[in-house]
C-alpha positions as CSV (number, residue, x, y, z in Angstrom):
1,M,5.3,-13.8,8.3
2,K,6.3,-10.0,8.4
3,Q,4.4,-7.1,9.3
4,A,2.5,-4.4,7.1
5,K,3.1,-1.4,9.1
6,D,6.4,-2.4,9.7
7,F,6.9,-2.3,5.9
8,V,5.6,0.7,6.0
9,I,7.5,2.0,8.5
10,W,10.5,0.9,6.0
11,A,9.6,2.1,2.8
12,L,9.1,5.6,4.6
13,S,12.3,5.6,5.8
14,H,13.0,5.6,1.3
15,A,10.5,8.2,0.7
16,K,11.5,11.6,-0.2
17,R,11.0,13.8,3.0
18,E,10.1,17.1,0.9
19,S,6.8,15.0,-0.8
20,I,4.7,14.2,2.8
21,P,1.9,17.1,2.7
22,E,3.1,19.0,6.4
23,G,0.9,17.6,9.0
24,A,0.3,14.2,7.8
25,K,-1.0,11.1,9.8
26,L,1.8,8.7,9.6
27,P,2.9,5.8,11.1
28,I,6.0,7.4,12.5
29,D,6.9,10.7,13.3
30,I,7.9,12.6,9.9
31,D,11.8,13.2,11.2
32,E,12.1,9.5,10.5
33,C,11.0,9.9,7.1
34,G,13.5,10.0,4.3
35,T,16.6,9.4,5.9
36,E,17.6,7.2,3.3
37,P,16.2,8.4,0.3
38,W,15.8,6.3,-2.8
39,E,15.5,6.6,-6.7
40,Y,12.8,5.3,-9.3
41,L,14.6,2.6,-11.9
42,F,12.4,0.5,-13.8
43,G,13.4,-3.2,-13.0
44,T,15.6,-2.8,-9.8
45,T,14.7,-3.6,-6.1
46,G,16.7,-1.6,-4.2
47,N,20.5,-1.6,-6.0
48,M,23.1,0.5,-5.7
49,V,23.3,2.6,-9.1
50,T,26.2,2.2,-11.4
51,Q,27.6,3.0,-14.9
52,E,26.7,-0.7,-16.1
53,L,23.3,-0.7,-14.3
54,L,22.4,3.5,-16.1
55,D,23.6,1.8,-19.3
56,E,21.7,-1.4,-19.4
57,R,18.7,-0.4,-18.5
58,Y,18.6,2.7,-20.8
59,R,19.7,-0.2,-23.7
60,N,16.6,-2.8,-22.4
61,F,14.3,-0.5,-21.0
62,Y,14.4,3.4,-21.6
63,G,15.4,3.5,-25.0
64,K,12.7,2.2,-26.4
65,K,10.1,3.7,-24.5
66,G,11.0,6.8,-26.2
67,W,13.7,8.4,-23.7
68,S,16.5,10.0,-25.6
69,R,19.8,9.3,-23.9
70,S,20.3,12.8,-23.0
71,M,16.9,13.2,-21.3
72,Y,17.9,9.9,-19.3
73,D,21.2,11.5,-18.4
74,V,19.7,14.5,-17.0
75,A,17.4,12.4,-14.9
76,T,19.8,10.5,-14.0
77,E,22.4,13.1,-12.9
78,N,25.0,12.4,-10.3
79,W,23.2,9.1,-9.0
80,V,26.4,6.9,-9.8
81,I,28.9,9.8,-7.9
82,K,25.9,9.7,-5.0
83,K,25.8,6.2,-4.6
84,V,22.2,6.3,-5.4
85,M,20.1,3.5,-4.3
86,A,17.3,2.2,-6.6
87,T,13.9,0.9,-7.3
88,D,10.7,0.5,-9.2
89,C,7.5,-0.2,-7.7
90,Q,7.2,-3.5,-7.0
91,G,10.7,-3.4,-5.9
92,L,10.0,-1.3,-3.4
93,L,7.9,-4.4,-1.4
94,D,10.2,-7.0,-2.8
95,A,13.5,-5.4,-1.6
96,Y,11.8,-5.4,1.8
97,L,10.7,-9.0,1.5
98,G,13.5,-10.6,-0.4
99,E,11.3,-11.4,-3.6
100,D,11.6,-10.7,-7.1
101,V,7.6,-10.3,-9.0
102,N,6.3,-7.4,-10.5
103,A,2.4,-5.5,-9.8
104,N,0.4,-7.8,-11.7
105,Y,1.6,-10.3,-9.3
106,C,1.3,-9.0,-6.5
107,Y,-2.3,-7.7,-7.2
108,S,-3.0,-11.1,-8.6
109,A,-1.0,-14.1,-6.0
110,W,-0.5,-12.0,-2.8
111,C,-3.8,-10.2,-2.2
112,T,-7.0,-10.6,-0.7
113,E,-10.4,-8.7,0.2
114,K,-9.8,-6.9,-3.5
115,G,-11.2,-5.3,-6.3
116,S,-11.7,-1.9,-7.9
117,L,-11.6,1.1,-6.1
118,E,-15.7,1.4,-6.7
119,A,-16.3,-2.0,-5.6
120,V,-14.4,-2.9,-2.0
121,D,-16.2,-0.5,0.4
122,R,-13.8,-0.9,3.5
123,P,-11.7,2.1,5.0
124,F,-8.4,1.5,4.1
125,V,-5.6,-0.2,5.8
126,I,-1.8,0.8,6.7
127,G,0.2,-1.6,4.2
128,E,-2.5,-1.9,2.2
129,A,-1.6,-2.1,-1.8
130,V,-3.1,0.2,-4.5
131,F,-2.9,-0.8,-7.7
132,Y,-3.4,0.9,-11.4
133,K,-4.5,-1.4,-13.6
134,N,-4.4,-0.7,-17.8
135,S,-6.7,-1.7,-20.6
136,E,-5.6,-5.2,-20.2
137,D,-6.7,-5.4,-16.8
138,R,-3.2,-5.8,-16.1
139,A,-2.0,-4.3,-13.0
140,T,1.1,-2.2,-14.3
141,H,1.9,-0.1,-11.3
142,V,1.7,-0.2,-7.0
143,G,1.8,2.1,-4.1
144,F,0.9,1.6,-0.3
145,I,-1.1,3.1,2.2
146,C,1.2,4.8,4.5
147,G,-1.0,7.6,6.3
148,F,-3.5,10.1,6.2
149,D,-3.9,13.8,5.3
150,T,-5.0,16.0,7.4
151,D,-8.2,16.4,5.2
152,G,-8.6,12.3,5.9
153,E,-7.4,11.5,2.3
154,P,-5.3,8.4,2.7
155,L,-1.6,8.6,1.3
156,A,0.3,6.2,-0.5
157,V,4.3,5.8,-0.9
158,E,5.2,4.5,-4.0
159,A,8.2,4.6,-5.9
160,R,6.6,6.7,-9.0
161,G,9.0,6.7,-11.5
162,L,12.0,8.5,-13.1
163,R,11.7,12.3,-12.1
164,F,10.3,11.3,-8.9
165,G,11.6,8.6,-6.9
166,V,10.3,7.0,-4.3
167,C,7.6,9.7,-2.4
168,V,4.6,9.9,-0.9
169,T,1.4,11.0,-2.9
170,R,-2.1,11.8,-2.0
171,M,-4.7,9.1,-3.3
172,C,-7.0,11.6,-5.8
173,D,-4.1,12.9,-7.1
174,R,-2.9,9.6,-9.0
175,T,-5.0,7.3,-11.1
176,W,-5.7,4.2,-9.0
177,T,-7.8,2.0,-10.2
178,H,-7.8,-1.3,-7.3
179,R,-6.6,-2.1,-4.5
180,G,-5.9,-5.2,-1.7
181,L,-4.7,-6.6,1.4
182,V,-0.9,-8.1,0.8
183,T,-2.2,-11.2,3.0
184,R,-0.2,-14.0,1.3
185,R,3.0,-11.7,2.4
186,L,2.3,-9.4,5.3
187,S,0.3,-9.4,8.6
188,Y,-1.7,-6.8,9.4
189,D,-2.1,-8.0,13.4
190,D,-1.3,-5.0,14.0
191,T,-2.5,-2.9,11.9
192,Q,-5.3,-0.1,13.1
193,R,-8.1,1.1,11.0
194,D,-7.4,4.6,11.1
195,E,-11.2,5.6,9.7
196,P,-14.1,4.6,11.5
197,V,-16.4,1.1,9.9
198,V,-19.7,1.9,9.3
199,L,-20.9,-2.2,9.6
200,K,-23.6,-2.7,6.9
201,L,-24.4,-5.3,4.6
202,T,-22.3,-5.0,1.4
203,S,-21.1,-7.0,-1.7
204,P,-18.3,-7.9,-1.0
205,M,-18.7,-8.0,2.1
206,I,-16.9,-6.1,4.7
207,Q,-13.9,-9.0,6.2
208,G,-10.8,-8.6,7.9
209,E,-9.8,-9.2,11.3
210,M,-11.0,-6.2,12.9
211,I,-14.3,-8.0,11.7
212,R,-12.9,-11.6,13.3
213,N,-12.0,-10.1,16.8
214,L,-15.5,-7.8,17.0
215,Q,-17.3,-11.7,16.2
216,K,-14.9,-13.7,18.7
217,G,-15.8,-10.5,21.1
218,L,-20.0,-10.5,20.4
219,N,-20.0,-14.5,20.8
220,A,-17.4,-14.4,24.4
221,L,-20.3,-12.4,26.3
222,G,-23.6,-14.5,24.5
223,Y,-23.9,-12.2,21.6
224,Y,-23.6,-15.1,19.1
225,C,-23.1,-13.7,15.7
226,G,-21.8,-17.0,13.8
227,S,-18.8,-18.5,13.3
228,A,-15.6,-15.9,13.4
229,D,-15.0,-15.8,10.2
230,G,-14.0,-12.1,9.8
231,K,-16.9,-11.8,7.2
232,C,-19.9,-8.8,8.2
233,G,-23.0,-10.8,7.6
234,K,-26.6,-11.1,8.6
235,R,-25.9,-12.5,11.9
236,T,-22.5,-10.8,12.4
237,L,-25.1,-7.8,12.3
238,A,-27.8,-9.5,14.2
239,G,-25.3,-9.9,17.4
240,V,-24.4,-5.9,17.1
241,R,-27.9,-5.1,17.1
242,K,-28.5,-7.3,20.2
243,F,-25.4,-6.0,22.2
244,V,-26.1,-2.5,21.3
245,E,-29.6,-3.0,22.4
246,A,-28.4,-4.7,25.9
247,H,-26.4,-1.6,26.5
248,R,-28.8,1.1,25.2
249,T,-28.4,4.0,27.8
250,E,-32.0,6.2,26.8
């Protein structure tokens, strides 16, 4: 299974460098970002833009969504000449994986530890997917956590739209509603959480590989906290408290 962090590094190579906030904390150096910037075109997954593709996309999608041909031509001007590569939001991940699904399928079938932004109480993880769900509870757009701004605000790399292309945005500047780890397709084993985790009882439970490793360590040291299931429950907290009390210096 491919690593989530490797996907994010790859995605950042296709993001427009000018969209990345100065001083952002990313898994790669800023000079490695935007080396092959991609544009956005609905219904594509890292495709080379041809005139035939542009005409088909206008005929079957953009023309039906209220775009005039002149507006569309201005937005895609010189793409064919420049040999532009294009993707849509889910297409960014699909191009990396060699898949072809949509954002709603990604959320419903590929994600775990998921829910609304208000319901999921844990730090953001590099490679985590963030979604916008419409009034019909359907995910229609997706981005991926790629780092943090200087003030700690999570950043998402996303194929945003025809006028934006692949870019990096601050979470608070967008209308995301849901989040989840794409564990059915990506591994988060080598992904470190970039924010401190406050262990407490929550519903749903704080969970993940970090909690599992904590449980394994506590059990090995004799501070039994139940099976290493990756979920922060009462036994896990009891094991942590015993460890803290045993090593308290005051």
